[in-house]
C-alpha positions as CSV (number, residue, x, y, z in Angstrom):
1,M,-34.5,-11.0,-67.3
2,D,-37.8,-12.5,-68.1
3,T,-39.3,-15.2,-65.9
4,A,-38.2,-18.0,-68.2
5,A,-34.6,-16.7,-68.3
6,V,-34.3,-16.7,-64.5
7,L,-35.5,-20.3,-64.4
8,T,-33.0,-21.2,-67.0
9,L,-30.3,-19.5,-64.9
10,L,-31.2,-21.7,-61.9
11,Q,-31.2,-24.9,-64.1
12,D,-27.9,-24.0,-65.7
13,V,-26.2,-23.2,-62.3
14,A,-27.5,-26.4,-60.8
15,A,-26.2,-28.4,-63.7
16,E,-22.8,-26.8,-63.5
17,V,-22.0,-26.7,-59.7
18,I,-24.7,-28.5,-57.7
19,N,-25.5,-31.8,-59.6
20,P,-21.9,-32.8,-60.0
21,R,-21.5,-32.7,-56.2
22,F,-24.6,-34.7,-55.4
23,R,-23.5,-37.8,-53.5
24,S,-19.9,-36.8,-54.4
25,L,-19.0,-34.3,-51.7
26,S,-15.7,-34.8,-49.9
27,D,-15.4,-34.0,-46.2
28,E,-13.5,-30.7,-46.9
29,Q,-16.4,-29.5,-49.1
30,V,-18.8,-29.5,-46.2
31,T,-18.5,-27.1,-43.2
32,E,-20.8,-25.8,-40.4
33,K,-21.9,-22.1,-40.2
34,N,-23.3,-23.0,-36.8
35,P,-23.6,-26.4,-35.0
36,G,-25.7,-28.5,-37.3
37,D,-26.1,-25.7,-39.9
38,L,-24.3,-27.1,-42.9
39,V,-22.9,-25.3,-45.9
40,T,-21.1,-26.8,-48.9
41,V,-19.0,-25.7,-51.8
42,A,-22.1,-26.0,-54.0
43,D,-23.9,-23.5,-51.8
44,H,-21.2,-20.9,-52.2
45,E,-20.5,-21.4,-55.9
46,S,-24.2,-21.5,-56.9
47,E,-25.0,-18.4,-54.9
48,A,-22.1,-16.5,-56.5
49,L,-23.2,-17.4,-60.0
50,I,-26.8,-16.6,-59.5
51,T,-26.0,-13.3,-57.7
52,A,-23.7,-12.2,-60.4
53,A,-26.3,-12.8,-63.1
54,L,-29.0,-11.0,-61.2
55,R,-26.7,-8.0,-60.4
56,A,-25.7,-7.8,-64.1
57,A,-29.4,-7.7,-65.1
58,Y,-30.6,-5.5,-62.3
59,P,-27.7,-3.3,-61.1
60,D,-29.9,-1.2,-58.8
61,A,-31.5,-4.2,-57.0
62,L,-30.3,-5.6,-53.7
63,V,-29.5,-9.3,-53.8
64,L,-30.0,-11.1,-50.5
65,G,-28.3,-14.5,-50.6
66,E,-28.3,-16.9,-47.7
67,E,-24.6,-17.3,-47.6
68,A,-23.9,-13.6,-48.2
69,M,-26.1,-12.7,-45.2
70,A,-24.1,-15.2,-43.1
71,A,-21.0,-13.2,-43.9
72,D,-22.7,-9.7,-43.7
73,P,-25.8,-9.8,-41.3
74,G,-26.4,-6.1,-42.1
75,L,-27.6,-7.3,-45.5
76,L,-30.9,-8.4,-44.0
77,E,-31.5,-4.9,-42.6
78,R,-30.9,-3.4,-46.0
79,F,-33.3,-5.9,-47.6
80,A,-36.0,-4.8,-45.2
81,T,-36.1,-1.3,-46.8
82,A,-35.1,-2.1,-50.4
83,D,-37.6,-1.0,-53.1
84,H,-36.3,-3.8,-55.4
85,A,-34.6,-6.9,-54.2
86,F,-34.0,-10.6,-54.9
87,T,-33.6,-13.4,-52.4
88,V,-31.3,-16.4,-53.3
89,D,-31.3,-19.8,-51.6
90,P,-28.5,-21.6,-53.5
91,V,-29.2,-25.0,-52.1
92,D,-32.3,-25.2,-50.0
93,G,-32.2,-28.3,-47.9
94,T,-28.5,-28.4,-47.6
95,K,-28.5,-31.2,-45.0
96,N,-30.7,-33.3,-47.4
97,F,-28.2,-32.6,-50.1
98,V,-25.2,-33.6,-48.0
99,N,-27.0,-36.8,-46.9
100,G,-27.7,-37.8,-50.5
101,S,-31.5,-37.0,-50.5
102,P,-32.9,-35.7,-53.8
103,D,-35.2,-33.4,-51.7
104,H,-33.3,-30.1,-52.2
105,A,-33.9,-27.1,-54.4
106,V,-32.5,-23.9,-55.8
107,M,-34.8,-20.9,-55.1
108,V,-35.1,-17.2,-56.0
109,A,-37.7,-14.6,-55.3
110,E,-38.2,-11.0,-56.5
111,V,-39.6,-8.3,-54.3
112,R,-40.8,-4.9,-55.6
113,G,-42.4,-2.3,-53.3
114,G,-42.7,-4.7,-50.4
115,A,-44.5,-7.4,-52.4
116,V,-43.2,-10.7,-53.8
117,T,-43.7,-10.3,-57.5
118,R,-42.0,-13.5,-58.9
119,G,-40.8,-16.7,-57.4
120,W,-38.8,-19.7,-58.7
121,I,-38.1,-23.2,-57.3
122,W,-36.0,-25.7,-59.2
123,Q,-35.7,-29.2,-57.8
124,P,-32.7,-30.5,-59.8
125,Q,-32.8,-34.2,-58.9
126,H,-36.6,-34.3,-59.4
127,E,-36.2,-32.2,-62.6
128,T,-39.2,-30.2,-61.5
129,S,-39.8,-26.4,-61.7
130,Y,-42.3,-24.2,-59.9
131,V,-42.7,-20.6,-61.0
132,A,-45.1,-17.9,-60.1
133,E,-45.8,-14.3,-61.1
134,L,-48.0,-12.0,-58.9
135,G,-51.5,-11.9,-60.2
136,A,-50.7,-14.2,-63.1
137,G,-50.7,-17.7,-61.5
138,A,-48.3,-20.5,-60.8
139,W,-46.9,-23.3,-62.9
140,R,-45.3,-26.7,-62.4
141,N,-43.1,-27.6,-65.4
142,G,-45.0,-25.1,-67.5
143,A,-48.5,-26.5,-66.5
144,R,-50.9,-24.3,-64.6
145,L,-50.9,-25.1,-60.9
146,S,-53.8,-25.2,-58.4
147,V,-53.9,-26.3,-54.8
148,T,-55.3,-29.8,-54.1
149,A,-57.2,-30.1,-50.9
150,A,-55.7,-32.7,-48.6
151,E,-57.6,-35.7,-47.4
152,D,-58.4,-35.9,-43.7
153,R,-55.9,-38.7,-43.2
154,V,-53.0,-36.5,-44.5
155,P,-51.0,-35.0,-41.6
156,F,-50.2,-31.5,-40.6
157,R,-46.5,-30.9,-40.8
158,T,-43.9,-28.8,-39.0
159,A,-40.3,-28.0,-39.7
160,R,-39.5,-27.7,-36.0
161,R,-38.4,-31.1,-34.8
162,A,-39.3,-30.3,-31.2
163,W,-42.9,-30.0,-32.2
164,V,-43.1,-33.3,-34.0
165,G,-45.5,-35.6,-32.3
166,Q,-47.4,-32.8,-30.5
167,E,-51.1,-32.3,-30.9
168,L,-52.3,-29.3,-32.9
169,G,-55.3,-28.7,-30.8
170,D,-57.9,-31.2,-31.8
171,L,-56.8,-31.1,-35.5
172,G,-54.3,-33.8,-35.4
173,T,-50.7,-34.7,-34.6
174,L,-47.8,-32.8,-36.2
175,E,-45.4,-34.7,-38.4
176,L,-42.1,-33.6,-39.8
177,T,-41.9,-31.7,-43.1
178,W,-39.5,-32.7,-45.9
179,A,-36.9,-30.4,-44.3
180,C,-36.7,-28.2,-47.4
181,C,-39.0,-25.3,-48.1
182,G,-38.5,-25.8,-51.8
183,V,-40.0,-29.3,-51.4
184,D,-42.4,-28.5,-48.6
185,Y,-44.5,-25.9,-50.4
186,P,-45.0,-28.0,-53.5
187,H,-46.1,-31.0,-51.4
188,L,-48.6,-28.8,-49.6
189,I,-50.0,-27.6,-53.0
190,A,-50.2,-31.2,-54.1
191,G,-52.3,-32.2,-51.1
192,D,-49.5,-34.1,-49.3
193,A,-49.9,-32.0,-46.1
194,R,-52.9,-30.4,-44.6
195,A,-50.9,-27.4,-43.5
196,L,-47.2,-26.4,-42.8
197,V,-46.2,-24.8,-39.5
198,Y,-42.9,-23.0,-39.3
199,S,-41.3,-21.6,-36.1
200,R,-38.8,-19.4,-37.9
201,S,-39.0,-17.5,-41.2
202,M,-36.1,-16.3,-43.4
203,P,-36.9,-14.6,-46.7
204,W,-34.9,-16.9,-48.9
205,D,-36.7,-19.9,-47.4
206,H,-40.2,-18.7,-47.7
207,L,-40.7,-16.0,-50.3
208,P,-40.5,-18.2,-53.4
209,G,-42.9,-20.9,-52.0
210,S,-45.3,-18.4,-50.5
211,L,-46.0,-16.7,-53.8
212,I,-46.3,-20.0,-55.6
213,L,-48.7,-21.2,-52.9
214,T,-50.9,-18.1,-53.0
215,E,-51.0,-17.9,-56.8
216,A,-52.1,-21.5,-56.7
217,G,-55.0,-20.6,-54.4
218,G,-53.5,-21.2,-51.0
219,V,-53.0,-19.0,-47.9
220,I,-50.0,-18.0,-45.8
221,G,-49.7,-15.8,-42.7
222,Q,-48.1,-15.4,-39.3
223,H,-48.9,-17.3,-36.2
224,D,-51.1,-14.5,-34.8
225,G,-53.3,-14.5,-37.9
226,S,-51.7,-11.4,-39.5
227,A,-50.5,-11.2,-43.0
228,M,-47.0,-12.2,-43.9
229,R,-44.7,-9.2,-44.5
230,P,-42.1,-10.3,-47.0
231,Q,-39.4,-7.9,-46.1
232,Q,-40.0,-8.0,-42.3
233,L,-40.6,-11.6,-41.5
234,A,-40.7,-12.3,-37.8
235,G,-41.7,-15.3,-35.8
236,G,-43.4,-18.3,-37.4
237,L,-45.6,-18.9,-40.4
238,V,-48.6,-21.1,-41.2
239,A,-49.1,-22.2,-44.8
240,A,-52.4,-23.8,-45.8
241,P,-54.4,-24.8,-48.8
242,D,-57.4,-22.5,-47.8
243,R,-58.4,-19.8,-45.4
244,A,-60.5,-22.1,-43.2
245,T,-57.6,-24.5,-42.6
246,Y,-55.2,-21.6,-41.9
247,D,-57.7,-20.1,-39.4
248,A,-58.1,-23.4,-37.7
249,V,-54.4,-23.9,-37.3
250,V,-53.8,-20.4,-36.0
251,A,-56.6,-20.9,-33.5
252,A,-54.8,-24.1,-32.3
253,L,-51.5,-22.3,-31.7
254,P,-49.4,-21.7,-29.7
255,L,-47.8,-25.0,-29.2
């Protein structure tokens, strides 16, 4: 499947099984995988459809879906050594989706030889797409995308609620992200955050946005300053619009 075809797949799946449930979920259509970790019928159905299409197009590739991993934790270990793989986040920001917020997304990333080679984010309620190809750039709704440097008044943001309000060294006070990586990374690129600080990193959450960010000119790495390893994510991540900001945030950690 070419890059445009995968985006169309995400858009079609969202139109078929996600959008009709937006602000229309019944109680029995929402469950908890763990306390506070919500999953909906839209998550399960959209992942099944996307996974089936990817497997049909790439029968030798491993497909790591968020909900499939919840049912088979060994899938994450197989992903770590796969030569060709896809990650699928069927409804990123599920809690936002359940609460009626438009800040949710459908995301896919492709990994070949240990590198993220393509990434897709579709925000169905915002009708906005973000797509990147390794070495070829990133696009928002078909227009070339470049990082916008944030103004000094713009906050640093974290997805870990326990860190909200804490000082990031002398850089500033941490505020909460948009609670959806498929929304967080685009906001960072647009200059709406000076950096993003994550305490945990799952492939389906971060691989699409990380490639879109870096192809737009930004930087991402681990808390210790080392490079992000897409198939062996461990610990937290820092995403920034440039190397100087990334280095400054890393120097201000740990929290």
